[in-house]
FIKOLZA-1660 file (N, C-alpha, C; in steps of 0.1 Angstrom, whole numbers, plus 5000, padded with zeros to 4 digits):
% residues 216
   i   px   py   pz ch aa at
   1 7191 9134 3395  A  M  N
   1 7173 9138 3388  A  M CA
   1 7164 9146 3398  A  M  C
   2 7157 9152 3391  A  V  N
   2 7143 9161 3400  A  V CA
   2 7138 9157 3408  A  V  C
   3 7133 9145 3407  A  A  N
   3 7123 9137 3412  A  A CA
   3 7123 9122 3413  A  A  C
   4 7117 9116 3424  A  T  N
   4 7121 9103 3421  A  T CA
   4 7110 9101 3417  A  T  C
   5 7112 9092 3413  A  R  N
   5 7102 9079 3408  A  R CA
   5 7084 9074 3417  A  R  C
   6 7073 9080 3417  A  R  N
   6 7067 9080 3425  A  R CA
   6 7053 9083 3421  A  R  C
   7 7040 9080 3427  A  Q  N
   7 7030 9081 3425  A  Q CA
   7 7022 9096 3423  A  Q  C
   8 7021 9102 3417  A  V  N
   8 7019 9117 3412  A  V CA
   8 7007 9121 3401  A  V  C
   9 7001 9125 3406  A  E  N
   9 6988 9128 3398  A  E CA
   9 6992 9141 3386  A  E  C
  10 6989 9132 3376  A  L  N
  10 6991 9145 3367  A  L CA
  10 6980 9146 3357  A  L  C
  11 6968 9141 3357  A  L  N
  11 6958 9143 3351  A  L CA
  11 6955 9156 3352  A  L  C
  12 6947 9163 3342  A  E  N
  12 6942 9181 3345  A  E CA
  12 6927 9173 3354  A  E  C
  13 6924 9183 3364  A  K  N
  13 6912 9182 3365  A  K CA
  13 6897 9186 3355  A  K  C
  14 6901 9197 3348  A  N  N
  14 6891 9204 3344  A  N CA
  14 6895 9201 3329  A  N  C
  15 6890 9203 3318  A  K  N
  15 6893 9208 3306  A  K CA
  15 6881 9216 3302  A  K  C
  16 6887 9229 3298  A  P  N
  16 6881 9243 3299  A  P CA
  16 6874 9245 3290  A  P  C
  17 6861 9244 3289  A  R  N
  17 6852 9249 3275  A  R CA
  17 6845 9260 3273  A  R  C
  18 6844 9271 3281  A  Q  N
  18 6841 9284 3278  A  Q CA
  18 6853 9291 3276  A  Q  C
  19 6852 9303 3268  A  E  N
  19 6861 9313 3263  A  E CA
  19 6865 9317 3273  A  E  C
  20 6867 9316 3286  A  R  N
  20 6868 9327 3296  A  R CA
  20 6880 9314 3304  A  R  C
  21 6875 9305 3306  A  A  N
  21 6879 9289 3311  A  A CA
  21 6888 9286 3303  A  A  C
  22 6893 9287 3288  A  K  N
  22 6900 9282 3278  A  K CA
  22 6916 9299 3280  A  K  C
  23 6912 9308 3285  A  R  N
  23 6918 9316 3283  A  R CA
  23 6934 9320 3297  A  R  C
  24 6919 9313 3309  A  T  N
  24 6926 9310 3318  A  T CA
  24 6933 9296 3317  A  T  C
  25 6930 9286 3315  A  Y  N
  25 6940 9277 3312  A  Y CA
  25 6953 9275 3302  A  Y  C
  26 6953 9289 3295  A  E  N
  26 6965 9286 3286  A  E CA
  26 6970 9296 3291  A  E  C
  27 6969 9306 3298  A  G  N
  27 6977 9316 3307  A  G CA
  27 6982 9306 3313  A  G  C
  28 6978 9297 3325  A  I  N
  28 6985 9291 3333  A  I CA
  28 6999 9282 3322  A  I  C
  29 6994 9278 3311  A  L  N
  29 7009 9270 3307  A  L CA
  29 7015 9279 3298  A  L  C
  30 7010 9292 3294  A  S  N
  30 7022 9302 3290  A  S CA
  30 7030 9307 3302  A  S  C
  31 7026 9306 3316  A  A  N
  31 7033 9310 3326  A  A CA
  31 7044 9301 3329  A  A  C
  32 7039 9286 3329  A  A  N
  32 7052 9279 3331  A  A CA
  32 7055 9279 3323  A  A  C
  33 7060 9278 3311  A  A  N
  33 7068 9273 3301  A  A CA
  33 7076 9290 3303  A  A  C
  34 7072 9302 3309  A  E  N
  34 7078 9310 3310  A  E CA
  34 7090 9310 3322  A  E  C
  35 7081 9307 3327  A  L  N
  35 7092 9304 3343  A  L CA
  35 7101 9291 3343  A  L  C
  36 7100 9282 3336  A  L  N
  36 7105 9267 3334  A  L CA
  36 7123 9279 3328  A  L  C
  37 7120 9289 3321  A  V  N
  37 7130 9296 3316  A  V CA
  37 7141 9302 3324  A  V  C
  38 7131 9306 3329  A  E  N
  38 7135 9315 3342  A  E CA
  38 7141 9310 3352  A  E  C
  39 7131 9304 3358  A  V  N
  39 7140 9292 3372  A  V CA
  39 7143 9280 3372  A  V  C
  40 7138 9272 3361  A  G  N
  40 7141 9260 3356  A  G CA
  40 7131 9255 3363  A  G  C
  41 7131 9238 3363  A  V  N
  41 7123 9228 3370  A  V CA
  41 7122 9230 3385  A  V  C
  42 7133 9231 3387  A  E  N
  42 7138 9227 3402  A  E CA
  42 7128 9238 3413  A  E  C
  43 7130 9250 3406  A  R  N
  43 7124 9260 3419  A  R CA
  43 7106 9264 3413  A  R  C
  44 7101 9260 3401  A  I  N
  44 7092 9267 3398  A  I CA
  44 7082 9262 3406  A  I  C
  45 7073 9266 3405  A  S  N
  45 7056 9261 3421  A  S CA
  45 7049 9264 3417  A  S  C
  46 7035 9261 3421  A  T  N
  46 7023 9263 3414  A  T CA
  46 7022 9277 3422  A  T  C
  47 7022 9284 3432  A  N  N
  47 7023 9298 3434  A  N CA
  47 7030 9304 3427  A  N  C
  48 7044 9301 3416  A  L  N
  48 7051 9313 3411  A  L CA
  48 7043 9309 3399  A  L  C
  49 7037 9301 3393  A  I  N
  49 7028 9300 3382  A  I CA
  49 7012 9310 3385  A  I  C
  50 7006 9307 3395  A  A  N
  50 6998 9317 3394  A  A CA
  50 6996 9332 3397  A  A  C
  51 7011 9330 3403  A  E  N
  51 7012 9348 3403  A  E CA
  51 7016 9351 3393  A  E  C
  52 7020 9344 3381  A  R  N
  52 7029 9350 3368  A  R CA
  52 7015 9350 3358  A  R  C
  53 7005 9341 3356  A  A  N
  53 6993 9339 3355  A  A CA
  53 6982 9350 3358  A  A  C
  54 6989 9359 3365  A  G  N
  54 6975 9361 3369  A  G CA
  54 6958 9361 3381  A  G  C
  55 6965 9345 3385  A  I  N
  55 6954 9342 3390  A  I CA
  55 6958 9339 3405  A  I  C
  56 6945 9332 3408  A  T  N
  56 6950 9326 3427  A  T CA
  56 6954 9311 3427  A  T  C
  57 6962 9307 3434  A  V  N
  57 6959 9294 3438  A  V CA
  57 6955 9284 3436  A  V  C
  58 6936 9287 3444  A  P  N
  58 6934 9280 3445  A  P CA
  58 6922 9278 3428  A  P  C
  59 6918 9288 3422  A  A  N
  59 6921 9292 3404  A  A CA
  59 6929 9281 3395  A  A  C
  60 6942 9286 3400  A  L  N
  60 6951 9275 3393  A  L CA
  60 6944 9256 3397  A  L  C
  61 6942 9258 3409  A  Y  N
  61 6941 9242 3411  A  Y CA
  61 6929 9235 3402  A  Y  C
  62 6916 9246 3400  A  R  N
  62 6908 9239 3395  A  R CA
  62 6908 9234 3382  A  R  C
  63 6922 9237 3375  A  Y  N
  63 6927 9227 3365  A  Y CA
  63 6936 9220 3367  A  Y  C
  64 6943 9222 3377  A  F  N
  64 6959 9211 3379  A  F CA
  64 6961 9206 3392  A  F  C
  65 6962 9196 3397  A  P  N
  65 6961 9194 3411  A  P CA
  65 6978 9197 3415  A  P  C
  66 6989 9202 3410  A  N  N
  66 7000 9201 3412  A  N CA
  66 7008 9207 3397  A  N  C
  67 7020 9213 3398  A  K  N
  67 7030 9217 3393  A  K CA
  67 7037 9204 3385  A  K  C
  68 7034 9195 3386  A  Y  N
  68 7038 9183 3374  A  Y CA
  68 7025 9182 3366  A  Y  C
  69 7011 9184 3368  A  A  N
  69 7004 9183 3361  A  A CA
  69 7004 9197 3349  A  A  C
  70 7005 9204 3356  A  V  N
  70 7009 9217 3347  A  V CA
  70 7021 9213 3337  A  V  C
  71 7030 9208 3339  A  L  N
  71 7043 9206 3333  A  L CA
  71 7041 9194 3323  A  L  C
  72 7033 9180 3328  A  N  N
  72 7031 9173 3316  A  N CA
  72 7022 9182 3306  A  N  C
  73 7011 9187 3309  A  A  N
  73 7002 9192 3298  A  A CA
  73 7006 9202 3290  A  A  C
  74 7017 9206 3293  A  L  N
  74 7026 9217 3287  A  L CA
  74 7039 9208 3277  A  L  C
  75 7046 9194 3284  A  G  N
  75 7053 9184 3276  A  G CA
  75 7045 9181 3264  A  G  C
  76 7025 9174 3270  A  A  N
  76 7020 9169 3260  A  A CA
  76 7016 9178 3248  A  A  C
  77 7018 9189 3248  A  S  N
  77 7012 9200 3235  A  S CA
  77 7024 9203 3231  A  S  C
  78 7039 9201 3233  A  L  N
  78 7049 9204 3227  A  L CA
  78 7052 9193 3219  A  L  C
  79 7053 9174 3227  A  M  N
  79 7047 9166 3223  A  M CA
  79 7042 9163 3209  A  M  C
  80 7026 9168 3213  A  D  N
  80 7019 9165 3196  A  D CA
  80 7025 9176 3190  A  D  C
  81 7031 9186 3191  A  V  N
  81 7034 9195 3176  A  V CA
  81 7050 9188 3170  A  V  C
  82 7057 9183 3180  A  Q  N
  82 7064 9177 3178  A  Q CA
  82 7060 9164 3166  A  Q  C
  83 7053 9158 3172  A  N  N
  83 7046 9145 3159  A  N CA
  83 7037 9149 3148  A  N  C
  84 7036 9161 3153  A  R  N
  84 7024 9169 3139  A  R CA
  84 7040 9169 3128  A  R  C
  85 7048 9175 3129  A  A  N
  85 7057 9177 3119  A  A CA
  85 7063 9166 3117  A  A  C
  86 7063 9154 3122  A  F  N
  86 7069 9139 3120  A  F CA
  86 7054 9137 3105  A  F  C
  87 7044 9142 3112  A  Q  N
  87 7034 9135 3103  A  Q CA
  87 7033 9143 3093  A  Q  C
  88 7036 9155 3092  A  Q  N
  88 7036 9160 3077  A  Q CA
  88 7048 9154 3070  A  Q  C
  89 7058 9155 3073  A  W  N
  89 7074 9147 3068  A  W CA
  89 7066 9130 3067  A  W  C
  90 7059 9123 3073  A  F  N
  90 7064 9109 3066  A  F CA
  90 7043 9112 3059  A  F  C
  91 7041 9119 3056  A  E  N
  91 7029 9117 3049  A  E CA
  91 7031 9122 3033  A  E  C
  92 7042 9132 3032  A  G  N
  92 7049 9138 3022  A  G CA
  92 7060 9125 3013  A  G  C
  93 7059 9112 3019  A  H  N
  93 7068 9101 3022  A  H CA
  93 7059 9083 3013  A  H  C
  94 7047 9091 3021  A  L  N
  94 7042 9074 3018  A  L CA
  94 7041 9071 3007  A  L  C
  95 7042 9078 2993  A  E  N
  95 7038 9072 2982  A  E CA
  95 7053 9071 2977  A  E  C
  96 7064 9072 2984  A  Q  N
  96 7076 9068 2977  A  Q CA
  96 7083 9054 2980  A  Q  C
  97 7086 9052 2964  A  A  N
  97 7089 9037 2959  A  A CA
  97 7100 9030 2966  A  A  C
  98 7112 9039 2968  A  D  N
  98 7123 9037 2969  A  D CA
  98 7129 9042 2986  A  D  C
  99 7131 9031 2991  A  P  N
  99 7133 9042 3009  A  P CA
  99 7142 9045 3006  A  P  C
 100 7160 9050 2995  A  R  N
 100 7166 9053 2996  A  R CA
 100 7165 9070 2995  A  R  C
 101 7154 9074 2988  A  V  N
 101 7152 9083 2983  A  V CA
 101 7148 9092 3001  A  V  C
 102 7137 9085 3010  A  V  N
 102 7134 9091 3023  A  V CA
 102 7143 9091 3029  A  V  C
 103 7159 9082 3027  A  L  N
 103 7168 9082 3036  A  L CA
 103 7176 9100 3032  A  L  C
 104 7174 9099 3017  A  D  N
 104 7180 9111 3013  A  D CA
 104 7179 9123 3023  A  D  C
 105 7161 9125 3028  A  D  N
 105 7154 9135 3031  A  D CA
 105 7155 9139 3047  A  D  C
 106 7163 9125 3057  A  L  N
 106 7160 9129 3070  A  L CA
 106 7165 9141 3075  A  L  C
 107 7173 9149 3069  A  Y  N
 107 7178 9162 3073  A  Y CA
 107 7163 9168 3074  A  Y  C
 108 7154 9167 3067  A  E  N
 108 7143 9180 3064  A  E CA
 108 7131 9173 3082  A  E  C
 109 7132 9163 3082  A  V  N
 109 7123 9157 3098  A  V CA
 109 7129 9165 3110  A  V  C
 110 7144 9161 3109  A  L  N
 110 7153 9169 3119  A  L CA
 110 7151 9181 3116  A  L  C
 111 7150 9191 3109  A  R  N
 111 7150 9205 3111  A  R CA
 111 7135 9208 3111  A  R  C
 112 7123 9203 3107  A  L  N
 112 7117 9207 3111  A  L CA
 112 7111 9205 3125  A  L  C
 113 7113 9190 3132  A  T  N
 113 7111 9188 3151  A  T CA
 113 7123 9202 3155  A  T  C
 114 7137 9202 3150  A  Y  N
 114 7142 9216 3158  A  Y CA
 114 7131 9228 3159  A  Y  C
 115 7127 9232 3145  A  E  N
 115 7121 9244 3144  A  E CA
 115 7109 9244 3156  A  E  C
 116 7099 9235 3155  A  V  N
 116 7092 9235 3160  A  V CA
 116 7093 9239 3176  A  V  C
 117 7099 9230 3179  A  T  N
 117 7107 9227 3192  A  T CA
 117 7113 9243 3199  A  T  C
 118 7122 9248 3187  A  R  N
 118 7130 9262 3188  A  R CA
 118 7116 9271 3190  A  R  C
 119 7107 9273 3184  A  A  N
 119 7092 9281 3184  A  A CA
 119 7089 9283 3195  A  A  C
 120 7085 9268 3202  A  Q  N
 120 7078 9270 3213  A  Q CA
 120 7083 9279 3222  A  Q  C
 121 7079 9286 3234  A  T  N
 121 7083 9292 3247  A  T CA
 121 7088 9278 3256  A  T  C
 122 7099 9282 3259  A  G  N
 122 7105 9269 3267  A  G CA
 122 7106 9255 3262  A  G  C
 123 7107 9257 3246  A  G  N
 123 7106 9241 3241  A  G CA
 123 7118 9234 3247  A  G  C
 124 7131 9241 3249  A  L  N
 124 7144 9233 3257  A  L CA
 124 7140 9230 3265  A  L  C
 125 7137 9238 3275  A  E  N
 125 7133 9237 3292  A  E CA
 125 7120 9222 3292  A  E  C
 126 7114 9224 3284  A  I  N
 126 7103 9217 3287  A  I CA
 126 7110 9198 3285  A  I  C
 127 7117 9201 3269  A  I  N
 127 7121 9185 3270  A  I CA
 127 7131 9181 3283  A  I  C
 128 7138 9196 3285  A  Q  N
 128 7146 9190 3296  A  Q CA
 128 7137 9181 3310  A  Q  C
 129 7127 9194 3312  A  S  N
 129 7115 9182 3324  A  S CA
 129 7116 9170 3321  A  S  C
 130 7110 9168 3309  A  L  N
 130 7104 9158 3308  A  L CA
 130 7116 9147 3308  A  L  C
 131 7127 9147 3307  A  R  N
 131 7140 9142 3305  A  R CA
 131 7142 9139 3321  A  R  C
 132 7147 9146 3329  A  A  N
 132 7145 9152 3345  A  A CA
 132 7141 9143 3353  A  A  C
 133 7127 9148 3352  A  V  N
 133 7116 9146 3365  A  V CA
 133 7110 9132 3364  A  V  C
 134 7111 9125 3371  A  A  N
 134 7105 9106 3371  A  A CA
 134 7090 9110 3366  A  A  C
 135 7082 9115 3376  A  P  N
 135 7068 9116 3370  A  P CA
 135 7066 9119 3357  A  P  C
 136 7073 9121 3350  A  L  N
 136 7069 9129 3337  A  L CA
 136 7074 9123 3324  A  L  C
 137 7084 9111 3323  A  Q  N
 137 7091 9105 3317  A  Q CA
 137 7081 9095 3310  A  Q  C
 138 7071 9090 3315  A  S  N
 138 7062 9081 3308  A  S CA
 138 7056 9087 3297  A  S  C
 139 7057 9104 3297  A  L  N
 139 7053 9110 3284  A  L CA
 139 7061 9113 3275  A  L  C
 140 7068 9114 3279  A  R  N
 140 7083 9112 3269  A  R CA
 140 7087 9098 3261  A  R  C
 141 7084 9088 3264  A  L  N
 141 7084 9074 3265  A  L CA
 141 7074 9070 3253  A  L  C
 142 7065 9077 3258  A  S  N
 142 7050 9069 3252  A  S CA
 142 7049 9079 3236  A  S  C
 143 7054 9091 3232  A  S  N
 143 7050 9094 3227  A  S CA
 143 7065 9095 3216  A  S  C
 144 7075 9089 3222  A  H  N
 144 7087 9083 3210  A  H CA
 144 7084 9066 3203  A  H  C
 145 7074 9064 3216  A  Q  N
 145 7066 9051 3211  A  Q CA
 145 7060 9053 3197  A  Q  C
 146 7050 9059 3198  A  L  N
 146 7040 9066 3190  A  L CA
 146 7042 9070 3175  A  L  C
 147 7057 9080 3173  A  V  N
 147 7060 9080 3162  A  V CA
 147 7071 9069 3155  A  V  C
 148 7078 9057 3164  A  A  N
 148 7085 9052 3164  A  A CA
 148 7077 9043 3151  A  A  C
 149 7063 9035 3162  A  D  N
 149 7050 9030 3157  A  D CA
 149 7050 9034 3140  A  D  C
 150 7049 9050 3139  A  Q  N
 150 7049 9054 3121  A  Q CA
 150 7055 9049 3120  A  Q  C
 151 7070 9054 3120  A  F  N
 151 7082 9054 3114  A  F CA
 151 7081 9039 3106  A  F  C
 152 7084 9028 3116  A  C  N
 152 7081 9015 3113  A  C CA
 152 7070 9013 3101  A  C  C
 153 7058 9013 3102  A  L  N
 153 7045 9014 3097  A  L CA
 153 7057 9021 3079  A  L  C
 154 7059 9030 3082  A  M  N
 154 7067 9038 3070  A  M CA
 154 7076 9025 3063  A  M  C
 155 7086 9021 3074  A  V  N
 155 7094 9011 3066  A  V CA
 155 7086 8997 3057  A  V  C
 156 7083 8994 3067  A  S  N
 156 7068 8980 3065  A  S CA
 156 7062 8984 3048  A  S  C
 157 7058 9001 3047  A  E  N
 157 7054 9002 3033  A  E CA
 157 7064 8997 3022  A  E  C
 158 7074 9005 3029  A  L  N
 158 7089 9006 3016  A  L CA
 158 7094 8995 3015  A  L  C
 159 7094 8992 3021  A  L  N
 159 7103 8973 3022  A  L CA
 159 7092 8965 3018  A  L  C
 160 7078 8966 3014  A  Q  N
 160 7072 8953 3015  A  Q CA
 160 7069 8946 3022  A  Q  C
 161 7075 8944 3033  A  R  N
 161 7075 8932 3043  A  R CA
 161 7068 8935 3054  A  R  C
 162 7058 8926 3064  A  P  N
 162 7055 8931 3074  A  P CA
 162 7062 8934 3087  A  P  C
 163 7058 8942 3096  A  A  N
 163 7067 8947 3108  A  A CA
 163 7066 8938 3115  A  A  C
 164 7080 8936 3120  A  D  N
 164 7089 8925 3128  A  D CA
 164 7088 8931 3142  A  D  C
 165 7093 8927 3154  A  E  N
 165 7101 8930 3162  A  E CA
 165 7114 8933 3160  A  E  C
 166 7122 8933 3154  A  L  N
 166 7132 8937 3147  A  L CA
 166 7133 8951 3145  A  L  C
 167 7121 8952 3135  A  M  N
 167 7117 8965 3128  A  M CA
 167 7117 8973 3137  A  M  C
 168 7106 8971 3150  A  L  N
 168 7101 8976 3159  A  L CA
 168 7108 8984 3163  A  L  C
 169 7123 8975 3169  A  M  N
 169 7137 8979 3176  A  M CA
 169 7145 8991 3168  A  M  C
 170 7141 8983 3159  A  Q  N
 170 7151 8998 3147  A  Q CA
 170 7145 9010 3146  A  Q  C
 171 7130 9008 3143  A  A  N
 171 7123 9022 3145  A  A CA
 171 7130 9031 3154  A  A  C
 172 7124 9024 3169  A  R  N
 172 7126 9027 3178  A  R CA
 172 7140 9034 3183  A  R  C
 173 7149 9028 3178  A  V  N
 173 7167 9031 3181  A  V CA
 173 7167 9043 3168  A  V  C
 174 7162 9046 3163  A  T  N
 174 7161 9057 3151  A  T CA
 174 7156 9068 3158  A  T  C
 175 7139 9067 3158  A  V  N
 175 7133 9077 3165  A  V CA
 175 7143 9084 3175  A  V  C
 176 7145 9078 3188  A  D  N
 176 7154 9079 3198  A  D CA
 176 7166 9087 3197  A  D  C
 177 7173 9083 3189  A  A  N
 177 7183 9088 3183  A  A CA
 177 7182 9102 3176  A  A  C
 178 7171 9104 3169  A  A  N
 178 7169 9117 3160  A  A CA
 178 7165 9126 3173  A  A  C
 179 7158 9126 3181  A  Y  N
 179 7151 9132 3193  A  Y CA
 179 7165 9138 3201  A  Y  C
 180 7174 9127 3202  A  G  N
 180 7185 9125 3209  A  G CA
 180 7196 9139 3200  A  G  C
 181 7195 9140 3188  A  I  N
 181 7202 9150 3175  A  I CA
 181 7196 9162 3179  A  I  C
 182 7181 9161 3178  A  V  N
 182 7173 9175 3178  A  V CA
 182 7178 9182 3195  A  V  C
 183 7176 9175 3202  A  E  N
 183 7181 9182 3221  A  E CA
 183 7198 9186 3216  A  E  C
 184 7205 9179 3211  A  M  N
 184 7219 9183 3211  A  M CA
 184 7221 9193 3203  A  M  C
 185 7213 9199 3195  A  A  N
 185 7210 9210 3184  A  A CA
 185 7208 9221 3191  A  A  C
 186 7197 9218 3199  A  L  N
 186 7189 9232 3210  A  L CA
 186 7201 9231 3221  A  L  C
 187 7206 9221 3229  A  E  N
 187 7211 9222 3238  A  E CA
 187 7230 9229 3238  A  E  C
 188 7233 9227 3227  A  D  N
 188 7246 9232 3227  A  D CA
 188 7250 9242 3218  A  D  C
 189 7250 9255 3223  A  G  N
 189 7251 9267 3215  A  G CA
 189 7259 9270 3211  A  G  C
 190 7271 9265 3214  A  S  N
 190 7286 9262 3204  A  S CA
 190 7284 9257 3192  A  S  C
 191 7274 9249 3188  A  L  N
 191 7277 9240 3178  A  L CA
 191 7264 9248 3168  A  L  C
 192 7270 9249 3150  A  P  N
 192 7261 9250 3142  A  P CA
 192 7248 9243 3145  A  P  C
 193 7237 9245 3147  A  H  N
 193 7227 9238 3144  A  H CA
 193 7225 9227 3135  A  H  C
 194 7230 9236 3124  A  Q  N
 194 7224 9232 3111  A  Q CA
 194 7235 9216 3103  A  Q  C
 195 7245 9220 3110  A  E  N
 195 7257 9211 3110  A  E CA
 195 7252 9199 3119  A  E  C
 196 7252 9201 3135  A  V  N
 196 7246 9189 3141  A  V CA
 196 7231 9178 3134  A  V  C
 197 7226 9190 3126  A  L  N
 197 7213 9176 3127  A  L CA
 197 7217 9173 3112  A  L  C
 198 7225 9180 3100  A  R  N
 198 7229 9174 3090  A  R CA
 198 7239 9161 3095  A  R  C
 199 7249 9159 3101  A  H  N
 199 7259 9148 3111  A  H CA
 199 7248 9138 3117  A  H  C
 200 7237 9144 3118  A  G  N
 200 7229 9134 3131  A  G CA
 200 7220 9129 3114  A  G  C
 201 7214 9132 3107  A  A  N
 201 7208 9126 3097  A  A CA
 201 7218 9118 3087  A  A  C
 202 7234 9123 3085  A  Q  N
 202 7238 9114 3076  A  Q CA
 202 7243 9100 3086  A  Q  C
 203 7243 9099 3100  A  M  N
 203 7244 9090 3110  A  M CA
 203 7232 9081 3106  A  M  C
 204 7221 9087 3110  A  I  N
 204 7209 9081 3107  A  I CA
 204 7208 9069 3094  A  I  C
 205 7212 9076 3086  A  R  N
 205 7209 9072 3068  A  R CA
 205 7220 9061 3069  A  R  C
 206 7236 9063 3074  A  A  N
 206 7242 9050 3074  A  A CA
 206 7239 9038 3084  A  A  C
 207 7232 9043 3090  A  Y  N
 207 7226 9025 3102  A  Y CA
 207 7214 9024 3090  A  Y  C
 208 7202 9026 3086  A  W  N
 208 7196 9027 3076  A  W CA
 208 7201 9018 3063  A  W  C
 209 7208 9024 3059  A  R  N
 209 7217 9014 3048  A  R CA
 209 7225 9003 3049  A  R  C
 210 7229 9002 3060  A  D  N
 210 7233 8988 3066  A  D CA
 210 7223 8979 3069  A  D  C
 211 7210 8985 3072  A  I  N
 211 7203 8969 3074  A  I CA
 211 7197 8967 3060  A  I  C
 212 7190 8981 3052  A  L  N
 212 7187 8977 3038  A  L CA
 212 7196 8966 3028  A  L  C
 213 7209 8968 3032  A  E  N
 213 7219 8959 3031  A  E CA
 213 7214 8941 3032  A  E  C
 214 7213 8943 3043  A  N  N
 214 7210 8930 3048  A  N CA
 214 7197 8923 3048  A  N  C
 215 7193 8931 3042  A  T  N
 215 7177 8925 3042  A  T CA
 215 7174 8925 3027  A  T  C
 216 7181 8927 3022  A  A  N
 216 7180 8933 3004  A  A CA
 216 7178 8914 2997  A  A  C
% end
């Protein structure tokens, strides 16, 4: 583990409002994403980020108190993109009456999540830092919980029964398994990512078919 679990300031100091400040802010995040790919999370520093962004370290500190806050903002941005991909898939199935039709389309949500993560500079490295750096892990967990709550809502509507603790647990297991499958497809270049996603979708589908049979 890269960092111990301790109190680290992760909040941004200032949210930019003027166009020049917004460009500086985005430049900091872009520089951090590039450096994550080039040097890794262990070697990245505010000095390197500021140098790559073409600003001074004090200028960086106007927006972020430390490198973890920069990585946290970078992770939050990627999590938002991933969550929007799920929301797009989710909204496309809200009117479905048959849960098995939704299950048959699980590959699509895995593919969407894979594609938006891969399109982000340093997408894989951002995910790895959220998993490895203790101060950043709560962001990953809260994002997964948000998606699990949405998935639980979909299941509740499809099955026409109130969500309970068991359903919430099943949704959370599903979401974490889905992200794990996407991360495997991104990390292991020796495997065809489409096949990883298809096998992952099949595994989740089997899990929910068993649940549906037991609740019918």
